N, C-alpha and C positions, 0 to 999 in steps of 0.2 A: 504493499499500500504505499502510496506517496505519502510523505511526511507533512508536505505543507502545500498551499494552493494559493500562493501569492497574487496580488495583482499589481500591475504596473504603478510605480510611484510617480505620478504624472508631473509634480511639482519638480521633483529631484532631476528628471531628464529634459524638462521642457525649457529651462531657462528663462522663464517669464513669456514662454511663447505659445500663444493660441492660434491655431488654424481655424479660420472662420468660413473658408469655402476652397474646396479643390476640385473644380469643375472642368471637364473638356470643352474647348472651343473649336478646335481646328485640327485636322490629321493630314499630313502629307506623307505618303508612302512610294516608293520608287525601287523597281528591280528586286522586289521580294515577292516570289510565289508568282501568281498571275499577273502581277501589276508591273508591267513591262513597258518598254519604249517611251513612256512620258509618266511624270508623277501624277499620281491618283490623290484626290484631295477629297476631304468629308468635312462638312461645316456642321457643326453640332449646337449652333445657337439657332434662335427664334429669330423673328422678324425685328425684335427690338435689340438685338444682340446679346441677349441675355443666354447662357448655356441651359441646353435642354436638360431637364432630369428624366425623361422617359424617351427613349431613342430606339428605334427600328433599322436593322439591316435587311434589304431583301435582294433576292436575285435568283436565278437559275442555279441549279446546281453545278459545283465547279467553278464559280465566278469568284471566290475567295472570301466568303464571308467567315469561314473558321480562321482562315489566314490572318485575318485582320485581327480578329479577337487574341489569337495567340500572340500576334506581335505586340498587342497592347499589353497582355501580361508579361511578357518577356522584357518589354521595355521598361515598364514600371519597376521590375525587380532589378534589372540590370544598372540604371541610372543611381540607384541608391547604393551599390554596391562600393566598399572602398577600394578595392583593386580586383575589379573583374577580369575573369579570364576567357569566358566566351559568352556571346550574346545568345546562342542556342539555336540559331537557325543558319544554315550553310550559305544562303545568299547574303548575310550581313556580316559573318564570320569570314568566308572565303571568297566571296563575289563582289557585285558593285551595289549590294542592297544598301539602303539608308531609309531613315525614318524620324518623322518630327511628329511630336504630340502636344498641341500646345494647351496650357491649363490655365485657367484664372485661380490665381491665390492670392487669396485675401488673408492679411494676419494682422494679429495684434501682439506686438512684441513690446514689453516693458512700457505698456501705455501710448506706444506709437502704431497706428494702424496703417498698412500698406496693402494697396492693390496692385498685382504684378503679373504680368503675362509670362508664364513660366513655359519655356519651349524645351522639353525631352528630347535630347538628339541622340541617334547612335548611327554608325556604319560608316560607310566609305565618304567621308565628308571633306570637303576643302579645309584645308590649314588656315587660309586667312578668313574665310567666309564661312563657316560650318553650316549655318543654317540653310535649308531647303527653302523655305518660306520666309521672306524678309517682312518684319512688321513695320509699317510707317507711324507716324505719329497720331494720323487721322484714324487709323484702324485701332490703334490702343485706345482713343478717346471714344470710337463707337463702341468697344466692349467695356468702357468705364474702368480702364487700369491706367496707372500712372507710368509705368516703366516695363520695359521687356528685358528679360533674364533668360538666355539659352545656356542649358547646361547640359552634362552629358558626357559620352566619350565617343571619338572618333578612332578609327583602326588606322595604324600607322602602315602595315603591311597586310598581306594576305595571309589571315591566320595568325597575325603576329599581335604585339602589345597594343594597348588601348591607352589613348591619350585624353587627359580631362579636357574639357571644354565649359569655360565658365570664368569670368572675372571676379576678382576678389570682392567679397560683399559681406558684411557682417550679418545681415540677415538670412542669406543664402546657408552661410556657414552653421547658423543657429538652426536652421530649418533641416540642413541635411544632417548634422550632427544628432539632433534630437531623434531624427527615423533610424539612425543606425545606432544609436544608443539604446533605444527602445527594441530594436530587433535584436540586439545581443543579449536581451534579458530572457529569464526563463519562465516568465508570467505573460499573462494574458489580460485582454480588456476586459474591464469589469462589467456585469450587468447584462442583460440578455434583451438584445433591441434596445438598451438604455445606455450605452458607454459613456463614459466621462472622457475617455481618449479622443483628442482631436486629430491627431496624426493622420494622414492619408493612408488609404489601403484599397486594394483592390481584390475580389473575389471571383474567380472564374470557375465558372460551370461547364464543363465539356456536353455534348450531346448525351452521352453515355451516364445516366444518374440512376443507376440501379441501387437496389438495397440487397445485398448478397447475405446468405446465412454464414454466421461465423461458425466455423468448425473445430476451432481450437479449444481444448478443455480449459486452458488457463484464461480465466476471465477475472483477473483479480482489479480491484479498484486503481487504475492506472491514469495518470494522465493521457488524455487523447493525443494522436499524432497531430504537429503542427499548431499544438494549443497557445503556443506564444505568439504575441504579436508579430506581424509580417507584413512587408509591404505588398505581398502577393500571396493568396491562399488559393491553391488550383485543388478543386474537388475530384480527387481519383476513386473510381471504383474500390471498394475497399478489397475485393481480392480474398475474402475469408479472414483478414486480419484483424483481431479485436481493437488494436489500437486506432485502427482508422474508421470503425464500424460505428453507425449512430447509436447503436446500443451501448456502446462503451461512452460515447459523449453524453447519453442522458444517464447513465450510471454516475458518472463523473459528478454532472450538474446536480444530481440528487445527493452525491456525498458531501459536495460543497456546503449544502445546507445554509443557503444565502438569499433565496428567493429566486435563482435563476430558473431552477426546474420547473416550480410552480408556473412561472412566467411562460416557460418553453411549452409546456401542457397546454396552458390557456391559449397561447397563438396557433398551436397546430390544430386543436380542436375548433377554434373558430374559423380559420382560414380553409384548412383541407376538409373537415368533416360538417362543418355548420351545425345545424340542429338535430341532425340523423341520430339512428340508433347505435351509429360506429363511434367510436372516440378513442384516444390514448387514454388508458386507464392509471398506467402508472409503471412501477418497475417489479418485477419478480425476483426475489431473492436467490432461488436455486432452480436453474442456473441464473444469474445476473442478466437481464435482458428487458427490453421495453416489451408492453403487452398492450394489444389492442384488443378493446371489447365491442364485439359486432353482434348487437341483438341479444346480449347475453353468453354468446361464444367469444371465447378468447383465443386469441393466435399472435404470433410473432410479428414484427414490422416486415420481415422479407415475404410475408404472405399477403401483404395487401396488392391492389392491382398496381399495374405499371403506373398508370396516371398518378394515384394516391402517392407513389414511391417518389416520383417526380417531385410533386409538392412538398413532401414531409422532408427530402433531403434539401431541397431549395431553402427553404425558411427555418430549417433547424440550424444549418450550416451559417446561414445569413443571421441568424439572431446571435449565434454563439461567436462569431469572428469580426463582425463589423464594428468599426469606430464611428465617429461621428461625421467623418468624410470618408465615405465607401463608394467606390465604383465597382458595380456588380456586373459582370459580362454573363450573358446566358446564352449559350449556342443550341439552336433549334428549341425556342420557348415552348413551341405546342408539341412536342415529343409526348408520344404516349397519350394524350388528352383527347378525349371526345370533343366533337366540336362545340358543346354546350361549355365545355369546361375550358376551351381555348378562349372563349369570349369571357369567361370567368375569372382567367388568371390575369388578363390585362386590367380588368378592374381591382383585382387584388393588389396590383403593383401601382396603380394609380394611387391607390389609398396608402399603399407603403410611402411613396415618395412625398405625399401629402404629411405624412407623420413623421418623415425623417427628412426635413430639408436639405441636409448635407449630403443624401444620397443620389448617385446617379446610376440608372439601369440602362444598360446598353445590351440589346438582344437581336438576335437572328431569328428569321421565321420563314416559313413558305405559307403560312394560313391565310386563307381568305376570310375567316371567321375573325381571326386578331385584328385583321386591317379592317374590318367592319366595325370592330370596337375602339377603333382608333383613329376618329375622324380628326385629320389635321387642320380642317378650317373650322374647327369648333372649339372656341376656348372652353376650358374646364379648371375650375378654381385649384390653385396647388399644382398644377401639372403643367409643365412645359414640353409640348411634344415635338419630335422631330424624326426624320428617317432619311434614308439615301438608298435608292435602286442601284445596285452595283451591275454595270452594263460593260465593265472592261475586262477584258483578260479570258483567255481560254486555257484551262489547266489540262 
């Protein structure tokens, strides 16, 4: 059994820094996967220049939706490393691939507020002018930011070392230092969907979101895999491993005995099961695992339907790992969902971004039902909608 279950000492690592916003504005990607011949750009803002908090990527199969989501996750992880060795995509590590993700960063540092257009950069970039997209004073004003700060790494040679991009800046040093300090600790954000930590993070949900049965007999109360704060958390199929499983996550939350387990159960029962006869009941002691009550019959999480597994996986992982400024990437949002549920999941995420103003949800989909529930021309309170139809590239 784990001896401690600390949470991050926010005041110790932040140096008086509070992140008030970390939201995508623009993407420029070039020579990566299907995005060849010329840079491909995505505008993540609405007509007022404000970053969208619910954004859909659409295209035919093989046009690059998954590539984009994977590049977002790799870039976010790569830029905040102290000494990166590999980006993790051959077109960036060994080819001419390059990427720039522009973020609006709002901070309060020791009582001084700043709004910065932060460009995260990586790849085969020019030495003197590494940015792929240059930002003019007029463009900065449109997006209500005061200054532009490119940061990241350029590759010196094919497969070679990486060179830091970024001018000396006290705020950037404090920001990057806080992220790196928090990532080095063995503790996690506190609360379930109510974290105090304001540092940015990214949660990436690949299309495969099954809940598999845990076969190992060793089910001790143990810290879940990747429990500590990280800039990027990628949800992998548990593969029968206890530390990766949702059962272990729920057992761990129950053992913490700080209200997170009860909040998790409340959220899952409200969003996934509604007022029906099926609900997440609690934790069985022997063996330790979560139990679903379905009209009086009890069964394990892995015996849920595919669509139910999808939603349970999403909302348990989001609640456990999010910070106040989290970007959530979901590949194939509609997977395993009946058309009625596809409409419902968009409504769930509309409510989610309303309840969590610092969250941004970017999802790919092929679903006409989801598009029907996502009218771009109809304003909805608390929801800034956006989308991109990818037409370039053939894989």
